[in-house]
C-alpha positions as a Markdown table, in Angstrom:
| # | Residue | x | y | z |
|---|---|---|---|---|
| 1 | Unk | 77.0 | 287.4 | 16.9 |
| 2 | Unk | 77.3 | 291.0 | 16.8 |
| 3 | Unk | 80.4 | 291.4 | 19.1 |
| 4 | Unk | 82.3 | 288.4 | 16.8 |
| 5 | Unk | 81.4 | 290.5 | 13.5 |
| 6 | Unk | 82.9 | 293.8 | 15.4 |
| 7 | Unk | 85.9 | 291.6 | 16.1 |
| 8 | Unk | 86.4 | 290.5 | 12.5 |
| 9 | Unk | 85.6 | 293.7 | 11.1 |
| 10 | Unk | 88.4 | 295.4 | 13.1 |
| 11 | Unk | 90.6 | 292.3 | 12.5 |
| 12 | Unk | 90.2 | 292.6 | 8.8 |
| 13 | Unk | 90.9 | 296.4 | 9.2 |
| 14 | Unk | 94.2 | 295.3 | 10.8 |
| 15 | Unk | 94.7 | 292.8 | 8.2 |
| 16 | Unk | 94.6 | 294.9 | 5.4 |
| 17 | Unk | 96.6 | 297.8 | 7.1 |
| 18 | Unk | 99.4 | 295.0 | 8.1 |
| 19 | Unk | 99.4 | 294.3 | 4.4 |
| 20 | Unk | 100.0 | 297.7 | 3.1 |
| 21 | Unk | 102.6 | 298.5 | 5.2 |
| 22 | Unk | 104.3 | 295.0 | 5.0 |
| 23 | Unk | 104.4 | 295.6 | 1.0 |
| 24 | Unk | 104.8 | 299.5 | 0.8 |
| 25 | Unk | 108.7 | 299.2 | 0.0 |
| 26 | Unk | 108.7 | 295.3 | -1.4 |
| 27 | Unk | 107.8 | 295.8 | -5.0 |
| 28 | Unk | 108.8 | 293.2 | -7.5 |
| 29 | Unk | 108.6 | 293.5 | -11.3 |
| 30 | Unk | 105.1 | 293.2 | -12.4 |
| 31 | Unk | 104.2 | 290.0 | -14.1 |
| 32 | Unk | 101.6 | 290.9 | -16.8 |
| 33 | Unk | 98.3 | 289.0 | -15.9 |
| 34 | Unk | 97.2 | 287.0 | -18.6 |
| 35 | Unk | 94.8 | 288.5 | -20.7 |
| 36 | Unk | 91.0 | 287.3 | -20.6 |
| 37 | Unk | 90.6 | 286.9 | -24.5 |
| 38 | Unk | 93.7 | 284.4 | -24.3 |
| 39 | Unk | 92.6 | 282.8 | -21.0 |
| 40 | Unk | 89.1 | 282.2 | -22.7 |
| 41 | Unk | 90.7 | 280.7 | -26.0 |
| 42 | Unk | 92.5 | 278.2 | -24.1 |
| 43 | Unk | 90.6 | 274.7 | -24.6 |
| 44 | Unk | 90.7 | 274.0 | -20.8 |
| 45 | Unk | 92.4 | 276.3 | -18.5 |
| 46 | Unk | 94.0 | 275.0 | -15.6 |
| 47 | Unk | 93.7 | 276.3 | -11.9 |
| 48 | Unk | 97.1 | 277.6 | -12.9 |
| 49 | Unk | 95.8 | 279.9 | -15.7 |
| 50 | Unk | 93.2 | 280.8 | -13.8 |
| 51 | Unk | 95.8 | 282.2 | -11.3 |
| 52 | Unk | 97.6 | 283.8 | -13.9 |
| 53 | Unk | 94.4 | 285.6 | -15.0 |
| 54 | Unk | 93.6 | 287.0 | -11.7 |
| 55 | Unk | 97.3 | 287.7 | -9.7 |
| 56 | Unk | 98.3 | 291.5 | -9.5 |
| 57 | Unk | 95.0 | 292.8 | -10.3 |
| 58 | Unk | 92.9 | 294.7 | -8.4 |
| 59 | Unk | 90.3 | 293.4 | -6.3 |
| 60 | Unk | 87.5 | 294.9 | -8.4 |
| 61 | Unk | 89.0 | 293.5 | -11.6 |
| 62 | Unk | 89.4 | 290.2 | -10.1 |
| 63 | Unk | 85.7 | 290.0 | -9.5 |
| 64 | Unk | 84.6 | 291.1 | -12.8 |
| 65 | Unk | 87.0 | 288.4 | -14.2 |
| 66 | Unk | 85.7 | 285.8 | -12.0 |
| 67 | Unk | 82.1 | 286.8 | -13.1 |
| 68 | Unk | 83.0 | 286.8 | -16.8 |
| 69 | Unk | 84.3 | 283.3 | -16.7 |
| 70 | Unk | 81.7 | 281.8 | -14.7 |
| 71 | Unk | 79.1 | 283.4 | -17.2 |
| 72 | Unk | 81.4 | 281.2 | -19.8 |
| 73 | Unk | 81.0 | 278.2 | -18.3 |
| 74 | Unk | 77.3 | 278.0 | -19.2 |
| 75 | Unk | 75.6 | 277.3 | -16.1 |
| 76 | Unk | 73.4 | 279.9 | -14.3 |
| 77 | Unk | 75.4 | 282.5 | -12.2 |
| 78 | Unk | 74.0 | 283.8 | -9.1 |
| 79 | Unk | 75.3 | 287.3 | -8.3 |
| 80 | Unk | 74.8 | 288.6 | -4.7 |
| 81 | Unk | 76.5 | 292.2 | -4.5 |
| 82 | Unk | 76.7 | 293.7 | -0.9 |
| 83 | Unk | 77.4 | 297.0 | 0.7 |
| 84 | Unk | 78.0 | 297.6 | 4.3 |
| 85 | Unk | 79.6 | 300.3 | 6.0 |
| 86 | Unk | 82.7 | 298.3 | 5.7 |
| 87 | Unk | 82.9 | 297.8 | 2.3 |
| 88 | Unk | 80.8 | 296.5 | -1.0 |
| 89 | Unk | 81.6 | 293.7 | -3.0 |
| 90 | Unk | 80.0 | 290.3 | -4.8 |
| 91 | Unk | 79.6 | 287.3 | -3.9 |
| 92 | Unk | 79.1 | 284.7 | -7.2 |
| 93 | Unk | 77.8 | 281.4 | -7.4 |
| 94 | Unk | 77.5 | 278.4 | -9.6 |
| 95 | Unk | 76.2 | 274.9 | -8.9 |
| 96 | Unk | 76.7 | 271.1 | -10.4 |
| 97 | Unk | 74.2 | 268.4 | -9.6 |
| 98 | Unk | 70.7 | 268.1 | -8.6 |
| 99 | Unk | 70.4 | 266.5 | -5.1 |
| 100 | Unk | 68.5 | 268.0 | -2.2 |
| 101 | Unk | 71.3 | 268.3 | 0.1 |
| 102 | Unk | 73.9 | 271.0 | -0.8 |
| 103 | Unk | 77.7 | 270.9 | -0.1 |
| 104 | Unk | 79.2 | 274.3 | -0.5 |
| 105 | Unk | 82.8 | 275.1 | -1.8 |
| 106 | Unk | 84.4 | 278.4 | -1.4 |
| 107 | Unk | 87.2 | 280.5 | -2.4 |
| 108 | Unk | 87.4 | 284.2 | -1.8 |
| 109 | Unk | 88.5 | 286.1 | -5.0 |
| 110 | Unk | 90.1 | 289.0 | -3.3 |
| 111 | Unk | 93.6 | 289.7 | -2.2 |
| 112 | Unk | 95.4 | 292.0 | 0.0 |
| 113 | Unk | 96.9 | 295.3 | -0.6 |
| 114 | Unk | 100.6 | 295.4 | -2.5 |
| 115 | Unk | 100.3 | 291.4 | -2.9 |
| 116 | Unk | 99.6 | 289.5 | -6.4 |
| 117 | Unk | 97.3 | 287.2 | -4.5 |
| 118 | Unk | 98.3 | 283.7 | -6.6 |
| 119 | Unk | 98.1 | 281.3 | -3.6 |
| 120 | Unk | 95.9 | 283.4 | -1.5 |
| 121 | Unk | 93.9 | 283.0 | -3.3 |
| 122 | Unk | 93.5 | 283.1 | -6.7 |
| 123 | Unk | 94.8 | 279.2 | -7.1 |
| 124 | Unk | 91.6 | 278.3 | -5.1 |
| 125 | Unk | 89.7 | 279.9 | -7.7 |
| 126 | Unk | 91.2 | 277.8 | -10.2 |
| 127 | Unk | 90.8 | 274.7 | -8.6 |
| 128 | Unk | 87.1 | 275.5 | -8.0 |
| 129 | Unk | 86.5 | 276.0 | -11.6 |
| 130 | Unk | 88.5 | 273.1 | -12.5 |
| 131 | Unk | 86.3 | 271.0 | -10.1 |
| 132 | Unk | 83.2 | 272.6 | -11.6 |
| 133 | Unk | 84.1 | 271.4 | -15.2 |
| 134 | Unk | 84.7 | 267.6 | -13.9 |
| 135 | Unk | 81.5 | 268.0 | -12.3 |
| 136 | Unk | 79.3 | 269.4 | -15.2 |
| 137 | Unk | 80.2 | 266.5 | -17.0 |
| 138 | Unk | 79.2 | 263.9 | -14.5 |
| 139 | Unk | 77.0 | 265.6 | -12.4 |
| 140 | Unk | 76.0 | 263.9 | -9.0 |
| 141 | Unk | 72.3 | 263.1 | -8.9 |
| 142 | Unk | 71.8 | 262.6 | -5.0 |
| 143 | Unk | 74.1 | 266.3 | -4.2 |
| 144 | Unk | 74.2 | 269.5 | -5.4 |
| 145 | Unk | 77.6 | 271.1 | -5.2 |
| 146 | Unk | 77.4 | 275.0 | -4.8 |
| 147 | Unk | 80.7 | 276.8 | -5.7 |
| 148 | Unk | 80.7 | 280.2 | -3.8 |
| 149 | Unk | 83.3 | 283.0 | -4.5 |
| 150 | Unk | 83.5 | 285.4 | -2.0 |
| 151 | Unk | 84.6 | 288.9 | -1.8 |
| 152 | Unk | 86.3 | 290.5 | 1.1 |
| 153 | Unk | 87.7 | 287.6 | 2.8 |
| 154 | Unk | 90.7 | 289.9 | 3.7 |
| 155 | Unk | 88.4 | 292.2 | 5.3 |
| 156 | Unk | 87.2 | 290.0 | 7.8 |
| 157 | Unk | 85.3 | 287.6 | 5.7 |
| 158 | Unk | 82.9 | 290.5 | 5.0 |
| 159 | Unk | 81.4 | 288.6 | 2.0 |
| 160 | Unk | 80.7 | 285.3 | 3.5 |
| 161 | Unk | 79.4 | 287.4 | 6.6 |
| 162 | Unk | 76.9 | 289.3 | 4.4 |
| 163 | Unk | 75.9 | 285.8 | 3.1 |
| 164 | Unk | 75.6 | 283.6 | 6.4 |
| 165 | Unk | 73.0 | 286.7 | 7.6 |
| 166 | Unk | 71.1 | 286.3 | 4.6 |
| 167 | Unk | 71.1 | 283.1 | 3.0 |
| 168 | Unk | 68.8 | 280.1 | 3.6 |
| 169 | Unk | 71.0 | 277.5 | 4.9 |
| 170 | Unk | 69.1 | 274.7 | 6.2 |
| 171 | Unk | 69.6 | 272.6 | 3.0 |
| 172 | Unk | 73.8 | 272.9 | 3.6 |
| 173 | Unk | 75.4 | 269.5 | 4.9 |
| 174 | Unk | 78.5 | 271.5 | 5.2 |
| 175 | Unk | 81.1 | 274.1 | 4.3 |
| 176 | Unk | 84.8 | 273.8 | 3.0 |
| 177 | Unk | 86.7 | 277.2 | 2.1 |
| 178 | Unk | 89.8 | 276.7 | 0.4 |
| 179 | Unk | 93.0 | 278.8 | 1.5 |
| 180 | Unk | 96.6 | 278.3 | 0.3 |
| 181 | Unk | 96.0 | 275.3 | -1.7 |
| 182 | Unk | 98.9 | 275.6 | -4.3 |
| 183 | Unk | 102.1 | 275.0 | -2.6 |
| 184 | Unk | 102.4 | 271.6 | -1.1 |
| 185 | Unk | 102.6 | 267.8 | -1.3 |
| 186 | Unk | 99.9 | 266.9 | 1.4 |
| 187 | Unk | 96.7 | 268.3 | 2.3 |
| 188 | Unk | 95.5 | 269.7 | 5.8 |
| 189 | Unk | 91.7 | 270.1 | 6.9 |
| 190 | Unk | 91.8 | 272.6 | 9.9 |
| 191 | Unk | 89.3 | 273.9 | 12.3 |
| 192 | Unk | 88.3 | 270.3 | 12.9 |
| 193 | Unk | 87.1 | 269.9 | 16.5 |
| 194 | Unk | 86.6 | 266.8 | 18.2 |
| 195 | Unk | 82.8 | 266.8 | 17.6 |
| 196 | Unk | 83.5 | 267.8 | 13.9 |
| 197 | Unk | 85.9 | 265.0 | 13.4 |
| 198 | Unk | 82.8 | 262.9 | 13.8 |
| 199 | Unk | 80.5 | 264.5 | 11.4 |
| 200 | Unk | 79.6 | 263.2 | 8.0 |
| 201 | Unk | 81.7 | 266.1 | 6.2 |
| 202 | Unk | 84.8 | 265.0 | 7.9 |
| 203 | Unk | 84.1 | 261.2 | 7.9 |
| 204 | Unk | 83.7 | 261.6 | 3.8 |
| 205 | Unk | 86.8 | 263.7 | 3.5 |
| 206 | Unk | 88.9 | 261.1 | 5.4 |
| 207 | Unk | 87.1 | 258.0 | 3.2 |
| 208 | Unk | 88.0 | 260.3 | -0.1 |
| 209 | Unk | 91.7 | 261.0 | 1.0 |
| 210 | Unk | 92.0 | 257.2 | 2.1 |
| 211 | Unk | 90.5 | 256.1 | -1.0 |
| 212 | Unk | 93.1 | 258.1 | -2.9 |
| 213 | Unk | 96.0 | 256.6 | -1.1 |
| 214 | Unk | 96.4 | 259.4 | 1.3 |
| 215 | Unk | 97.7 | 258.5 | 5.0 |
| 216 | Unk | 96.3 | 260.3 | 8.1 |
| 217 | Unk | 98.9 | 262.5 | 9.8 |
| 218 | Unk | 101.5 | 261.9 | 6.8 |
| 219 | Unk | 99.8 | 262.9 | 3.6 |
| 220 | Unk | 96.7 | 264.2 | 4.7 |
| 221 | Unk | 95.9 | 265.8 | 8.4 |
| 222 | Unk | 93.2 | 267.1 | 10.6 |
| 223 | Unk | 94.0 | 270.1 | 12.2 |
| 224 | Unk | 92.2 | 271.4 | 15.4 |
| 225 | Unk | 90.8 | 274.9 | 15.1 |
| 226 | Unk | 93.6 | 277.6 | 14.0 |
| 227 | Unk | 94.1 | 281.1 | 16.0 |
| 228 | Unk | 94.6 | 284.3 | 14.2 |
| 229 | Unk | 94.1 | 282.7 | 10.5 |
| 230 | Unk | 90.5 | 282.1 | 9.4 |
| 231 | Unk | 88.1 | 282.2 | 6.4 |
| 232 | Unk | 85.3 | 282.1 | 4.9 |
| 233 | Unk | 83.7 | 278.8 | 6.5 |
| 234 | Unk | 83.5 | 280.3 | 9.9 |
| 235 | Unk | 80.6 | 282.9 | 9.5 |
| 236 | Unk | 78.6 | 279.8 | 8.6 |
| 237 | Unk | 80.1 | 277.6 | 11.3 |
| 238 | Unk | 78.4 | 280.5 | 13.5 |
| 239 | Unk | 75.1 | 279.4 | 12.2 |
| 240 | Unk | 75.6 | 275.8 | 12.6 |
| 241 | Unk | 76.7 | 274.8 | 9.4 |
| 242 | Unk | 79.6 | 271.9 | 9.8 |
| 243 | Unk | 82.7 | 273.7 | 8.0 |
| 244 | Unk | 86.6 | 273.4 | 7.5 |
| 245 | Unk | 89.1 | 275.2 | 5.8 |
| 246 | Unk | 91.8 | 273.3 | 3.5 |
| 247 | Unk | 95.1 | 274.0 | 2.6 |
| 248 | Unk | 98.0 | 272.6 | 0.9 |
| 249 | Unk | 100.9 | 271.6 | 3.0 |
| 250 | Unk | 104.4 | 270.9 | 2.2 |
| 251 | Unk | 105.1 | 267.6 | 4.0 |
| 252 | Unk | 108.6 | 268.6 | 5.1 |
| 253 | Unk | 107.5 | 271.7 | 6.6 |
| 254 | Unk | 104.6 | 270.1 | 8.8 |
| 255 | Unk | 106.2 | 270.0 | 11.6 |
| 256 | Unk | 107.3 | 273.7 | 11.6 |
| 257 | Unk | 104.0 | 274.8 | 10.1 |
| 258 | Unk | 102.3 | 273.6 | 13.3 |
| 259 | Unk | 104.9 | 275.7 | 15.3 |
| 260 | Unk | 103.9 | 278.7 | 13.6 |
| 261 | Unk | 100.1 | 278.5 | 13.3 |
| 262 | Unk | 100.1 | 277.4 | 17.0 |
| 263 | Unk | 102.9 | 279.2 | 18.2 |
| 264 | Unk | 100.3 | 282.5 | 19.6 |
| 265 | Unk | 101.0 | 286.1 | 18.9 |
| 266 | Unk | 104.9 | 285.4 | 18.6 |
| 267 | Unk | 104.4 | 283.0 | 15.7 |
| 268 | Unk | 101.9 | 285.4 | 14.0 |
| 269 | Unk | 105.0 | 288.1 | 14.4 |
| 270 | Unk | 107.5 | 286.0 | 12.5 |
| 271 | Unk | 108.9 | 287.7 | 9.5 |
| 272 | Unk | 107.6 | 286.1 | 5.9 |
| 273 | Unk | 111.3 | 285.3 | 5.3 |
| 274 | Unk | 111.5 | 283.0 | 8.4 |
| 275 | Unk | 108.2 | 281.5 | 8.1 |
| 276 | Unk | 107.4 | 277.9 | 6.7 |
| 277 | Unk | 106.2 | 277.7 | 3.1 |
| 278 | Unk | 103.6 | 278.2 | 2.4 |
| 279 | Unk | 103.8 | 281.1 | 4.4 |
| 280 | Unk | 106.8 | 282.5 | 3.0 |
| 281 | Unk | 105.0 | 284.3 | 0.4 |
| 282 | Unk | 101.4 | 284.7 | 2.4 |
| 283 | Unk | 100.2 | 288.3 | 2.1 |
| 284 | Unk | 103.4 | 289.2 | 0.2 |
| 285 | Unk | 104.7 | 290.9 | -2.9 |
| 286 | Unk | 106.1 | 287.3 | -3.4 |
| 287 | Unk | 102.8 | 285.7 | -4.0 |
| 288 | Unk | 103.2 | 285.2 | -7.8 |
| 289 | Unk | 102.0 | 282.5 | -10.0 |
| 290 | Unk | 105.4 | 281.4 | -10.7 |
| 291 | Unk | 105.6 | 280.1 | -7.1 |
| 292 | Unk | 102.5 | 277.7 | -7.8 |
| 293 | Unk | 102.7 | 274.1 | -7.7 |
| 294 | Unk | 100.8 | 272.5 | -10.4 |
| 295 | Unk | 100.9 | 269.0 | -9.0 |
| 296 | Unk | 99.5 | 270.9 | -5.7 |
| 297 | Unk | 96.5 | 272.4 | -7.8 |
| 298 | Unk | 95.6 | 269.0 | -9.2 |
| 299 | Unk | 95.7 | 267.2 | -6.1 |
| 300 | Unk | 93.1 | 269.4 | -4.5 |
| 301 | Unk | 90.8 | 269.3 | -7.4 |
| 302 | Unk | 91.0 | 265.4 | -7.3 |
| 303 | Unk | 90.6 | 265.0 | -3.9 |
| 304 | Unk | 87.3 | 267.6 | -3.6 |
| 305 | Unk | 86.0 | 265.4 | -6.4 |
| 306 | Unk | 86.4 | 262.3 | -4.5 |
| 307 | Unk | 84.8 | 264.0 | -1.4 |
| 308 | Unk | 81.7 | 264.9 | -3.8 |
| 309 | Unk | 81.4 | 261.4 | -4.9 |
| 310 | Unk | 81.5 | 259.8 | -1.2 |
| 311 | Unk | 79.0 | 262.5 | -0.2 |
| 312 | Unk | 76.7 | 261.6 | -3.0 |
| 313 | Unk | 76.6 | 257.8 | -2.3 |
| 314 | Unk | 76.1 | 258.4 | 1.6 |
| 315 | Unk | 72.7 | 259.2 | 2.8 |
| 316 | Unk | 73.1 | 262.0 | 5.2 |
| 317 | Unk | 70.3 | 264.4 | 6.4 |
| 318 | Unk | 70.8 | 268.1 | 5.7 |
| 319 | Unk | 72.0 | 270.0 | 8.4 |
């Protein structure tokens, strides 16, 4: 575990340095973020509105704004600050439902240097806020859905590593971390091993997606463990929690994405302009709110709500 944490710490430092170098001469005209007062004046802020609120701000500002929005929701907010030799930040949590079993849905609120961080990962924060509003209006009674907004994912999943080391996880039936969910007309669940494919979490995902008309290997995909890229479910998977990542995928780019993601080191070194979407804007100055697709954001909210309802309806033992 210590060696894994060290590898992640070094990988996170390299990730931040690479983004800084990539974006040092690629500035775009700044798009003024949506003002917090204007955001809160909206009758029902959307995931795109949330992306416009957060994109282009410093990570400290993003964390403060996410906390301010969560506190306005009317649900108790759990605030877990951390400070390590790698850095300091805050993890934030709200819940919906009252069941003994817990599903953790996660989205990191930080971005890499030089990138507005709209699709990576402000859009996912917005998706979870939309979903919380839906579940708060009709709370599940046999399931608790915990919404986790982690800090410093770009620094080797630092916030979720701290959480995984210190939190009680026995009641978790699974974790889904959202990454790059704002561009694409199909959905990919990734880090799905053969054993995990038979787990209650993934079986419930399949049932939820197919109940909405999604088709396996066409409009939804189950992808094996991903090299080079990762997200906040992985530190919890290390502790024995079933966990997967969720990403939106343009159907027309599915094969090119597979070649890019599983292409080894050569794939990771492909310049952004030559990558398939949504990686054309990944960690770049071009990751701005105007690149997001409202239909993709809405699609993720709907499927995740269906996942919660399926899990609520099924008697599944924790862990």
